[in-house]
BAZA-845333 format. One record per residue (C-alpha): residue number from 1; residue in one letter; y, x, z. Coordinates in nm, 4 decimals. Last residue first. Example, Ala and Ser with C-alpha at 12.3 -4.5 7.8 and 13.67 -1.06 7.14 Angstrom:
<recs>
[2,"S",[-0.1060,1.3670,0.7140]]
[1,"A",[-0.4500,1.2300,0.7800]]
</recs>
This chain:
<recs>
[93,"S",[12.6759,7.7651,18.1033]]
[92,"R",[12.6275,7.9364,17.7840]]
[91,"R",[12.8198,7.8473,17.4658]]
[90,"R",[12.7025,7.7707,17.1312]]
[89,"K",[12.8968,7.8712,16.8648]]
[88,"R",[13.0421,7.5992,16.6342]]
[87,"S",[12.9676,7.6312,16.2467]]
[86,"A",[13.2499,7.7911,16.0302]]
[85,"T",[13.2653,7.6028,15.7036]]
[84,"K",[12.9993,7.6250,15.4250]]
[83,"K",[13.1493,7.6975,15.0883]]
[82,"G",[12.9175,7.9631,15.0625]]
[81,"T",[12.6123,7.7594,15.1053]]
[80,"K",[12.6967,7.5539,14.7921]]
[79,"T",[12.7543,7.8188,14.5922]]
[78,"K",[12.4218,8.0220,14.7295]]
[77,"L",[12.2367,7.6744,14.6053]]
[76,"T",[12.3781,7.6669,14.2577]]
[75,"K",[12.2887,8.0084,14.2241]]
[74,"I",[11.9395,7.9819,14.3128]]
[73,"E",[11.8983,7.6854,14.1244]]
[72,"A",[12.0198,7.8451,13.8100]]
[71,"K",[11.7746,8.1509,13.8958]]
[70,"L",[11.5056,7.8989,13.9198]]
[69,"K",[11.5826,7.7498,13.5614]]
[68,"E",[11.5712,8.0899,13.4226]]
[67,"N",[11.2349,8.1443,13.5703]]
[66,"E",[11.0936,7.8117,13.4497]]
[65,"K",[11.1878,7.8988,13.1103]]
[64,"A",[11.0595,8.2423,13.1395]]
[63,"L",[10.7498,8.1252,13.2503]]
[62,"A",[10.6913,7.8451,12.9625]]
[61,"D",[10.7758,8.1414,12.7019]]
[60,"R",[10.5255,8.3872,12.9173]]
[59,"A",[10.2625,8.1222,12.8439]]
[58,"A",[10.3106,8.0580,12.5163]]
[57,"T",[10.2788,8.4301,12.4421]]
[56,"M",[9.9748,8.4499,12.6310]]
[55,"T",[9.8235,8.1477,12.4474]]
[54,"E",[9.9252,8.2925,12.1049]]
[53,"L",[9.8166,8.6263,12.2340]]
[52,"D",[9.4700,8.4788,12.3183]]
[51,"N",[9.4459,8.2945,11.9759]]
[50,"G",[9.5010,8.6401,11.7758]]
[49,"V",[9.2400,8.7880,12.0061]]
[48,"Q",[8.9899,8.5608,11.9226]]
[47,"G",[9.0977,8.5628,11.5525]]
[46,"N",[9.0341,8.9653,11.5864]]
[45,"E",[8.7093,8.9179,11.7741]]
[44,"K",[8.5870,8.7174,11.4863]]
[43,"Q",[8.6979,8.9676,11.2024]]
[42,"L",[8.5735,9.2365,11.4266]]
[41,"E",[8.2237,9.0522,11.4136]]
[40,"V",[8.2064,9.0276,11.0200]]
[39,"V",[8.3281,9.3895,10.9903]]
[38,"K",[8.0352,9.4596,11.2301]]
[37,"A",[7.7753,9.2564,10.9783]]
[36,"K",[7.9594,9.4214,10.6609]]
[35,"L",[7.8941,9.7707,10.8430]]
[34,"Q",[7.5505,9.7085,10.9057]]
[33,"E",[7.4567,9.5273,10.5653]]
[32,"N",[7.6219,9.8466,10.4163]]
[31,"E",[7.4232,10.0953,10.6116]]
[30,"Q",[7.0991,9.8969,10.5187]]
[29,"L",[7.1920,9.9231,10.1406]]
[28,"T",[7.2812,10.3195,10.1797]]
[27,"Q",[6.9371,10.3923,10.3589]]
[26,"T",[6.7399,10.1807,10.0746]]
[25,"D",[6.9423,10.3940,9.7799]]
[24,"K",[6.8723,10.7126,9.9836]]
[23,"C",[6.5120,10.6387,10.0005]]
[22,"A",[6.5206,10.5615,9.6082]]
[21,"I",[6.7458,10.8281,9.5178]]
[20,"L",[6.4365,11.0678,9.7311]]
[19,"S",[6.1779,10.8767,9.5261]]
[18,"F",[6.3449,10.9177,9.1855]]
[17,"S",[6.3951,11.2912,9.3083]]
[16,"V",[6.0146,11.3565,9.3752]]
[15,"A",[5.9202,11.1917,9.0408]]
[14,"V",[6.1616,11.4530,8.8512]]
[13,"A",[6.0465,11.7283,9.0275]]
[12,"M",[5.6830,11.6211,8.9843]]
[11,"A",[5.7434,11.5935,8.6055]]
[10,"L",[5.9348,11.9268,8.5849]]
[9,"K",[5.6184,12.0856,8.7117]]
[8,"A",[5.3810,11.9328,8.4993]]
[7,"L",[5.6038,11.9762,8.2117]]
[6,"T",[5.6324,12.3791,8.2965]]
[5,"N",[5.2474,12.3950,8.3837]]
[4,"K",[5.1695,12.2549,8.0499]]
[3,"R",[5.3966,12.4661,7.8880]]
[2,"T",[5.2104,12.7537,8.0539]]
[1,"M",[4.9005,12.6864,7.9283]]
</recs>
């Protein structure tokens, strides 16, 4: 009789453990699917950020070139105005 009880308890324990394992596997699969979806989303965001970075870098380079041109223009204007002859003063009558 004890042998039957022991076997019944063992069979019950095995059945419960299999059901728990199956439940954990299902939960793990769901978590994996969620993580895969998140990875895909992050990869898309990363690609977009890369594109934005390239755009901003190109805009920065264009602004740097424009800045250099304006600096050169300022230098040329300063040298032209520096050679200006003395202007006549107004006299009040």
